[in-house]
N, C-alpha and C positions, 0 to 999 in steps of 0.2 A: 504494500500500500504506500502511496505517496501523494502528497498534496500537489495539485496542479495550480490551485489558486488559494492563497491565504492572505487576505487584505482587509483594510478598513475602508469604508466608503460612506457616502451620505445616504444612499438608499440601495436596497437590493430586493429582488423578487424572483420567483421561479414560476414559469408558466409553460406547461406542456413539456417539461424536461429541459427547457432553456433557462439559463441563469442570466439575469440582467443586473449589471453592477453600474451604479452611477456615482461619479465623483470620488474615485479612489485616492487615498492620501496616507501619509505616515507622520505628519506633523500638524499639531494644533498650535496656533499663535494667539496669544491673549494679551490684553493690555495690562492686566494686573493679576495678582495672586492673593488669596485662593481664587480659583475660577471653576465654573461648572460648564461642562460641554453638554448642551441639551440632548443631542442624540448622535450616535454613530452606529454603524452596522459592522459586525465582524462576519466575514464571508469566507467559506471554505468549500472548495471542490476537491474531493478525494477520488483517486483512481485505485481500484482494487483489482488484483489478479484473480483468476478463476479459483485458486485454492483458498482465497480469503473471503469468498461469498459466505456470509454468516451474519449473525447479529453481533455488533460491536458496541461497547460502551465508549463514550467520549467525555472529556472534561477540558475546559478551557479556563486557565487561570491567568489573572493579570497581576504581575509581580513587579514591584519597584526594585531599584538597585540594591536596597537593603534586604531584599527577600520578603518584604511584607506584602500580603495580598491587598490589592487596591479595590477589589470588589468581590462579591460572592461568586465562586466558580460557576460557570455555565456547564450543565451536565445533561446527559441524555443517552439515547442509544440510536443506532442506525441499523436497519436491516438491509444488507447488501444482497441483491438478487441478480441472477443472470437475466440479461435481455437477449440471449442468444449469441453473445459475443464472448471472447476469452477474457475480457475485462469489463468492469462496470464502474460507473461514477455515481457518487452521492454528493448532493449539495446540501449544505446546512449553513444557516446564517441567523444572526441574532441582532436585535436592536438593543443597544446599551443606552439607557436614558440617565441623564443628569449625573454623569461621572464627574467627580470632584478631584481637582488637582490643587494641592496646597503650595507646591513649589515647582519651578521648572525642573525638567529632568526627562527620564525615559521610563516607560512602563513596558515590560515585555509580556506579550500575550503568548502563552505556551499551550500547545495542543497536545493532549494525551489521548491515545486510543488504546483501549484495553490496558490502561494504567502504564502505558509505555509512551515516553515523550517522542513525538513525531516531528514537530517543527515549532518554531517560535518566530514572532515578528515584533519589532519595536514600534512603540508609539511615542514620539517625541513631543514634549510640551515646552514651549519657550515664550518668553516675553518679546513682544515686537510692536 
């Protein structure tokens, strides 16, 4: 299994198996701290090989550089099924509302599948 897309954006939706991502970014610029970002989406498109078709648990944690969790982990499960191909994709995305940042810095969003770290992406927050 491997992530083909793991990003932040302004909006995401899936319709008929097609994933739409609008306004991808990795940096939030604010005038002052603390700040609250009203909404962002975390979007993931995972590709699974035929031997990985099964139900998988996932968890996404947001961790600052000190190792502290910045929000409650996003958790769930995905049921990966064959569509007649040797691989399959699963899309999952989440709206994160009113995320608070006390200081400039970086928050790493870490993706775990079946309790194994698969990937991570940074979200930078700075004054500008």
